[in-house]
N, C-alpha and C positions, 0 to 999 in steps of 0.2 A: 213365562211362568217359572218361578224359582223351584228347583228340585227339593223335595222333602228329604232331610237328612236321616230321619228315622221313620221307617214304616213298619208296622206290626203286620205279620202275615196273616192272611184271612184264615179263620178256624184255628189259629195257632194256640188258643187257650184250651189245652187238653189235660183232662185229668178230672178228679172229683174232689170237692170241698164240702165238708158238712160241719155242723156243730161239734163233731167229735174228733175230726181230723181229716187227713187226706193229703193230695199233692196236686200240683199244677205246673204246666210248662207254658211259657210264652216265647215266641221267636220273633226277632226283629232283624230287618235288613237296614244296614247303617252305612252312610257315606262318610268316611273319616280318613284321617291320615295314619292311623295305627289302631290296633286292637283296644288299647287302653282308652284312646280318645273315643272309640265307638261306644265302649261301656259307659264313659262319663256322659256321652250325648244321650244314651238311653235313660240314664238317671235325670238328666236335666229336662229332656222332653217328655218322658213317660213316667217320671217319678218311680223308677224302678231301681232299687239299689239293695245291697246286702242288708238284711234285717228288716226291710220294709214289708209291712203286712200286705197280703194278697187282697186286692179289691177287684170285684167283677165288673162287667160292662154296665151294670146298672148302679155302679158306685157303692155296692154293699161289701162288707168285710164278714163273710159267714163265720170265720174263725180267726181270732187274734193270734193264734199260735201258728197259723200257716204264713210263714215269712219266706222271703227270697234267700235261699241258702247258698246259691252259686251263680255266677255270671260268666261262663266260659265263652270265648269268642273264636271265630274262625274266618280267615281270609278267603274270600270268594273270588277275588281278582287281584293281580299284582298291584302293589302300591308303589309308585315312583318316588324317588327322593324329592321331598319338597311338594308332593301332590297328594291325591286322595284315591281311595280304592273303595271297594264294596266289602263290608264285613258282616258276618252273621253273629248275632249275640243272643244266647239262649238264657232266659231266666227261669231257674228251677226253684220251685216253691215247694215247701214241705213242713209238716209238723215235726218237731223234734222227736216225737215218740214214733214217727212213721218209719219203721225200719226197712219198708220196702223200696225207699227212696236211695238208690246208690249214689246219688250226688251229695246227700247231706252228710254222710259219713257219721263217725261216733261223736256224739255230743259230750261236752264237759258237764261236770255236776258242780254245784255251789261249793262243795267242800272237797273238790278233786283237783288234779293237775291239769295243765294245759293239754289240749288235744291238737295234733298236728295232722293235716290232710294235704298230702302232696299230689300235684297234678302236672300236666304238661299241655301246652298249646302250640300250635304250629302256624307259621305265617310265610308268605312269599315276599322276598325282598330283593332289591338289585344287588348285584355282585360288583363291587368297585375294585377290590384288591384281591390277590391271591393269598395263599396261606403264608407267604414270606413278605407280605406287605407290598408287593409290586403291583403297579396298576394293570388292570386287564385291558388290553387295547390290541388293535390289529397291527400289521406289519408297519403301517405308517404312524404308529403311535396314537391313533384316533380311537375314540369309544366305539364300541359296537352299537349299531342302531337296527333293531331295537336293543336295549340294554339286556345283558344276561342276567338271569335271576336264579335264585335258589330257595329251597324250602328249609327253614330253620326252625327249631323248637326251643321254647324257653320253659324252665322249670319254675313252678309256683308252689308256694306253701300257704295254706291258710291256718293261722293259729287261733284258737278260740279258747276262752277261759272266763272265770267269774272272779270278781273281786268286790270288796265292800265299799270302796271309795274311789273317785277318779278325779284327777286334776286335769280338766279339759285344756286348759291353757298349755300345760306341759305336753300333753298327749298330742295335740295338734301341731306341735313343732315338728313332729316326725312325719307329717304328710308329704308325700312325693320326696322322700329323703333318700340320699345315696350314702351307704356306709363309709365313713371317713377312716375306720380302722378295721382290721380283721376281727371276726367274731365267730362264735360257735352257735349253731341252732340245734335244738333237741340233744345237745350234748355230744353229738357225733359228726355233724356236717360243718366243716371248716370253710368259711367264706373270706375270700381275699378282699383287700381294700378296694372299693369302687365296683364290686360285682354284684350288689344287692340293691334292688330298688324297692324301698319300703313305701308302698302305696299309702298306707296309713291304717289307723285303727278306728273301726266304727264301734262307738259305745251305746249300749241301749240300757236305760234305767229301768229294771223290772221290778224294783222295790225301793223304799226310801233308803235302805242301806245294802242294796245289791245291784251290781252292774254286769251285764253280759257284754263281753268285748270280743271283737273278730277282727284280726289283722290279716293283710295280704302282702306277701313279700314275693318278689320276682327275682330270679337269679340268672345273670347274664355274664358268662365268663369274659366277654369282650370288654367289660368294664365300661359299658354304656358309652361307647365311643363310635364316631362315624369318620370314616377315611376316604372321602371322595377324591377323585383325581381332577386335575384342572387342565382342560383343553380350550384355551380361549380362541375366539374368531381370529382367523390369521389369513395372510396372503402368502404366496410362494414367490420369493425374490431371489434370483440366482441359485435355484435349488434348495433354499432354505425357508423355513417358516418365519414370518415376521409379523409382529403386532405391536400396539402401543399399550403400555402398562398403565396402571392407575395414575402415575405422575406425568403421563404423556411422553415418556421416553420410549424409544424403540427397542424392543427385544427381538433377538434373532437366534434361533436354535436350528439344529439339523432337521431336515425333513422327517426323519424316522426317529427323533429323540423321543424318549418315554415321557409320558405326562408327569407333571408334578403332583405329588401327593399332599393333600392338606388334611391335617387331623384335627377334628373337633371333639371336645368332650361335652355331652349334654347333661353332665352332672352339675346341679346347681345348689341344692339344699344338702350341704354335706353334714352328717351327723354321726356320732358315736352311738351305735345301736345297743351297745352292751347294757345300758341301764334298764332296757326293756326286758332283759333276762329271757330271751328266747332259748 
């Protein structure tokens, strides 16, 4: 029997929703390769996303203003490179006028400026290299088993605002984009090239000439790179490591030679984010 990728916790729908307002929390356990993948799976399997109206177990929507305001995630188990782990995703629903919900933050007004809500999320990741870029390995140059891990935190910013018209074709070009140039957010925070993952902008049309927009940006000083080390299967010949490379040629190195470092960039959609005027 295949494992369910997204499971909602029993009795997780906590809170109150009435015709006049309220708040609600739903919690999901998700099997995924990353926190972002976990949030996307919740959206695909449970129809939960920023801006979505809360629907109860009976399929009813008691209040159209009770919408999902945030989707923080938390790693519940280590996630190996190339593998999956267990993640907790929390869906926080609230009315925009519900000041008791600490997760919703200050809301923008149709004639006001952008509102910036900063947050942080932690995850457990394998450690491949040290601060100097050297592979972490034992005295034989082999990887530790099990792999060493560390807890790291990424900084997030949700930007929310209103505008009277939206070009969806232009807006969606910035989905899952990495900044190709330095830019400044909120006029004070300087972001280096390749250090911002712009997850995208969710537009909600609230009237014929009024749109509510919410953008999610993730900041990672490592430039969204992965630096794994390479230790191929080998045999010991005359006290040295020996293996066949991809061309069938014999490669020989010292038995305690350090592993090779392979650097990969996971940036694909490179965009200049300055036209979004954050």
